[in-house]
C-alpha atoms as one frame of an Amber mdcrd trajectory, in Angstrom:
protein
  85.566  19.674  69.340  88.721  19.839  67.018  89.696  16.717  68.299  86.692
  14.337  67.445  86.508  16.319  64.298  90.381  14.895  63.570  89.474  11.713
  64.730  86.672  11.107  62.115  88.300  12.568  59.673  90.767   9.699  60.110
  88.346   7.085  60.772  87.103   8.224  56.996  90.337   7.945  55.703  90.700
   4.313  57.139  87.787   3.449  55.491  88.248   4.803  52.302  92.189   2.548
  52.707  89.909  -0.544  53.938  87.422  -0.286  50.730  90.733   0.038  48.330
  92.165  -3.109  50.121  88.902  -4.704  49.374  88.743  -4.141  45.862  91.818
  -5.305  45.048  91.020  -8.468  46.668  88.001  -8.665  44.801  90.146  -8.166
  41.552  92.612 -10.964  42.691  90.114 -13.720  43.638  88.316 -12.785  39.849
  91.485 -13.064  38.123  92.212 -16.420  39.873  89.237 -17.993  39.157  89.550
 -16.839  35.482  92.859 -18.716  35.415  91.212 -21.701  37.136  89.174 -21.959
  34.701  91.102 -21.504  31.690  93.359 -24.864  33.242  90.416 -26.839  33.547
  89.641 -26.229  29.740  93.104 -26.453  28.255  95.434 -29.549  28.350  98.234
 -27.187  28.945  98.660 -23.138  28.844 100.815 -21.797  25.815 101.995 -18.476
  25.958 102.150 -18.101  22.402  98.573 -19.187  21.878  97.492 -16.137  24.452
  99.678 -13.859  23.078  98.091 -14.927  19.332  94.651 -14.546  20.845  95.502
 -10.954  22.156  96.517 -10.082  18.879  93.299 -11.372  17.533  90.888  -9.087
  19.775  93.096  -6.200  19.395  92.867  -6.148  15.939  89.198  -6.847  16.143
  88.766  -3.961  18.101  90.275  -1.626  15.666  88.878  -2.965  12.536  86.465
  -0.845  10.230  85.435  -4.086   8.582  82.471  -5.725  10.596  82.928  -9.069
   8.899  86.544  -9.160   9.377  86.111  -8.239  12.609  84.086 -11.213  13.264
  86.104 -13.681  11.562  89.336 -13.000  13.319  87.410 -12.843  17.071  86.425
 -16.496  15.758  89.510 -17.299  14.257  91.327 -16.578  17.819  89.236 -19.019
  19.912  90.842 -21.940  17.349  92.446 -23.842  19.909  92.977 -27.310  17.350
  92.138 -28.067  13.930  92.610 -30.678  11.545  92.462 -30.133   7.681  91.350
 -32.597   5.261  93.924 -31.987   2.307  94.649 -34.727  -0.202  97.981 -36.792
   0.605 100.363 -36.830  -2.299 103.339 -39.367  -1.723 106.835 -38.439  -3.461
 107.623 -42.044  -4.336 108.606 -43.606  -6.615 109.146 -40.848  -9.267 110.580
 -38.885  -6.941 113.333 -40.353  -4.728 114.348 -36.503  -3.178 111.256 -34.723
  -4.171 109.673 -34.204  -0.801 109.542 -30.382  -1.287 107.847 -30.109  -4.573
 105.431 -33.210  -3.354 104.647 -30.818  -0.428 104.399 -27.771  -2.574 101.847
 -29.498  -4.971  99.608 -30.290  -1.920  99.769 -26.631  -0.875  98.862 -25.333
  -4.263  95.846 -28.326  -4.924  94.731 -27.011  -1.643  94.330 -23.496  -3.103
  92.625 -24.947  -6.335  95.873 -25.200  -8.360  95.719 -28.437 -10.206  99.413
 -28.911 -10.543 101.475 -31.978 -10.150 104.379 -33.203  -8.395 106.118 -33.656
 -11.823 105.424 -30.466 -13.074 106.898 -28.663 -10.205 109.853 -31.014 -10.502
 110.690 -30.135 -13.435 110.108 -25.916 -13.225 112.102 -25.941  -9.891 115.645
 -24.502 -10.232 118.399 -26.874 -10.386 122.404 -27.098  -9.720 124.284 -29.894
 -10.229 125.391 -31.468  -6.616 129.087 -30.263  -6.612 130.955 -28.377  -9.643
 134.479 -27.185  -9.717 134.770 -28.093  -6.070 131.641 -26.087  -4.947 128.599
 -27.470  -3.385 125.115 -26.355  -4.796 123.338 -23.872  -2.739 119.974 -25.208
  -1.619 118.895 -21.285  -0.670 119.196 -20.888  -4.876 118.419 -24.278  -6.341
 117.523 -27.628  -5.944 120.736 -29.391  -5.721 121.989 -32.680  -7.044 119.604
 -35.309  -8.656 115.991 -35.612  -7.426 114.391 -38.722  -9.399 116.753 -41.007
  -8.114 119.598 -42.218  -5.763 122.013 -43.681  -8.399 123.339 -40.025  -8.459
 123.950 -37.855  -5.389 121.683 -35.055  -4.463 120.019 -33.120  -1.450 116.998
 -30.826  -1.870 115.954 -27.250  -1.855 115.108 -24.641   0.568 112.367 -21.949
   1.129 113.219 -19.213  -1.336 113.207 -20.923  -4.858 109.774 -22.843  -3.846
 108.446 -19.726  -2.885 109.244 -18.350  -6.207 108.043 -21.360  -8.215 104.732
 -21.022  -5.964 104.271 -17.886  -6.972 103.647 -18.495 -10.972 100.788 -20.107
  -9.612  99.505 -18.038  -6.977 100.842 -14.557  -8.154 100.828 -11.977  -4.951
  99.728 -14.668  -3.067 102.096 -16.655  -1.343 103.504 -15.785   1.761 106.999
 -17.020   2.713 106.859 -16.701   6.401 110.324 -18.017   7.217 111.959 -16.563
   9.934 108.294 -15.704  11.747 107.332 -17.405  14.837 105.818 -20.565  14.766
 102.539 -18.957  16.147 102.330 -17.621  12.337 101.668 -21.357  11.321  99.338
 -21.838  13.632  97.577 -18.451  12.635  97.399 -20.190   9.215  96.146 -23.073
   9.897  93.184 -21.106  11.954  92.377 -19.482   8.715  91.974 -23.444   6.948
  95.116 -22.901   5.010  98.014 -25.579   5.118 101.718 -24.816   5.351 104.993
 -26.152   3.973 108.259 -26.231   6.341 111.218 -27.401   5.951 112.442 -29.934
   8.979 114.215 -33.426   9.351 113.131 -37.157   8.688 112.680 -37.716  12.991
 110.804 -34.217  13.434 112.992 -33.947  16.450 115.886 -31.549  17.041 119.167
 -33.255  15.853 122.733 -33.785  17.335 125.192 -31.467  16.326 127.130 -34.339
  14.694 124.054 -34.279  11.819 125.119 -31.441  10.443 128.052 -30.515   7.855
 129.045 -27.494   6.412 129.338 -27.062   2.651 131.299 -24.675   0.447 128.981
 -22.398  -1.982 129.704 -20.151  -4.961 127.936 -17.702  -2.084 129.582 -19.061
   1.232 129.624 -22.119   3.799 125.831 -23.465   4.183 124.858 -25.950   6.780
 123.172 -29.102   5.767 121.900 -32.432   6.608 121.267 -35.357   4.942 117.867
 -35.695   7.377 116.838 -32.734   5.523 112.901 -33.010   4.894 109.648 -31.426
   4.068 106.195 -31.914   4.712 102.807 -30.001   4.631 101.200 -28.937   8.228
  97.575 -29.786   7.826  96.286 -29.241  11.839  97.209 -28.721  15.508  96.243
 -28.985  18.763  97.580 -28.001  22.617 100.289 -30.647  22.246 100.021 -32.481
  18.433 101.367 -31.307  15.077  99.312 -33.037  12.054 101.139 -33.577   8.735
 100.955 -34.601   5.256 103.972 -36.565   5.357 105.360 -36.964   1.132 107.176
 -40.155   2.774 104.164 -41.499   4.918 100.592 -41.144   5.640  97.889 -38.044
   5.561  97.864 -36.024   8.935 100.176 -37.894  10.849 100.020 -37.218  14.415
 103.407 -35.618  16.249 104.384 -33.898  19.530 104.030 -30.355  19.091 107.303
 -29.165  20.799 109.259 -31.726  19.384 108.343 -30.708  16.062 108.755 -27.012
  16.392 112.489 -27.845  17.737 113.340 -29.646  14.830 112.027 -26.687  12.456
 113.724 -24.574  14.359 116.988 -26.355  14.025 116.255 -25.941   9.801 115.878
 -22.146   9.954 112.173 -21.888  10.227 111.483 -22.262   6.864 107.622 -21.914
   6.019 105.785 -20.953   2.877 101.859 -20.897   2.631  99.867 -18.388   1.316
  96.725 -15.846   1.331  93.205 -15.611   0.122  92.695 -12.750  -2.046  89.873
 -10.155  -0.369  86.657  -9.906  -2.512  85.773  -6.323  -3.509  82.532  -5.477
  -1.827
């Protein structure tokens, strides 16, 4: 009797183990099916996009505001977008004014009717070279902006963000140093982004860069430096308003991101203030 009972217990344990393995197999098959469907509906899988979507969904779970939760979930589903932002060209009036021209497009998209020429006058400036030291683009616009007759360079994110804050107090977001997904998140909200890149929109060889000695130390620069307004993206493309080119120019997303990283991951955008209930 005891032997029969023990065999029954062993049989029940075996059944439980088999059932457990069956559950694991079902979970594995379900995950495989989900991945297969996802792969079909997308040209390629981007881990950054998946991470971004997960963050949006987690935020929605813990948000107290039902309307905010709905918007965030909807934004997370946006995998491509192309904004309709009027193009402003820097030439012929601004030979080296790509940064303030891009900033003018950004501010006008926020409802601030400021011109590139006004911003060109207002941006802080420094001589190209003075007492043996070059100007620092991290602090001011370096050299001549209006013509190529005299030497000049450009300006980086900090002075641009400070100037933009005059028109959008407490709204300007200097996203420099943040991952590229932060730019995509802004675009999902239908807000464009100014970035510092280069004229080829691809990673440059090391020989394209030189080191300048400034009042605050050495600064790495390239004379291929350029600024544009990002207006959209897909899985593998980036759209830009190019002050030296056209509206919503289509570029390779991977190449563009590499060029942006090489220039220090500089990016400026703005936030839309929450309305009082």
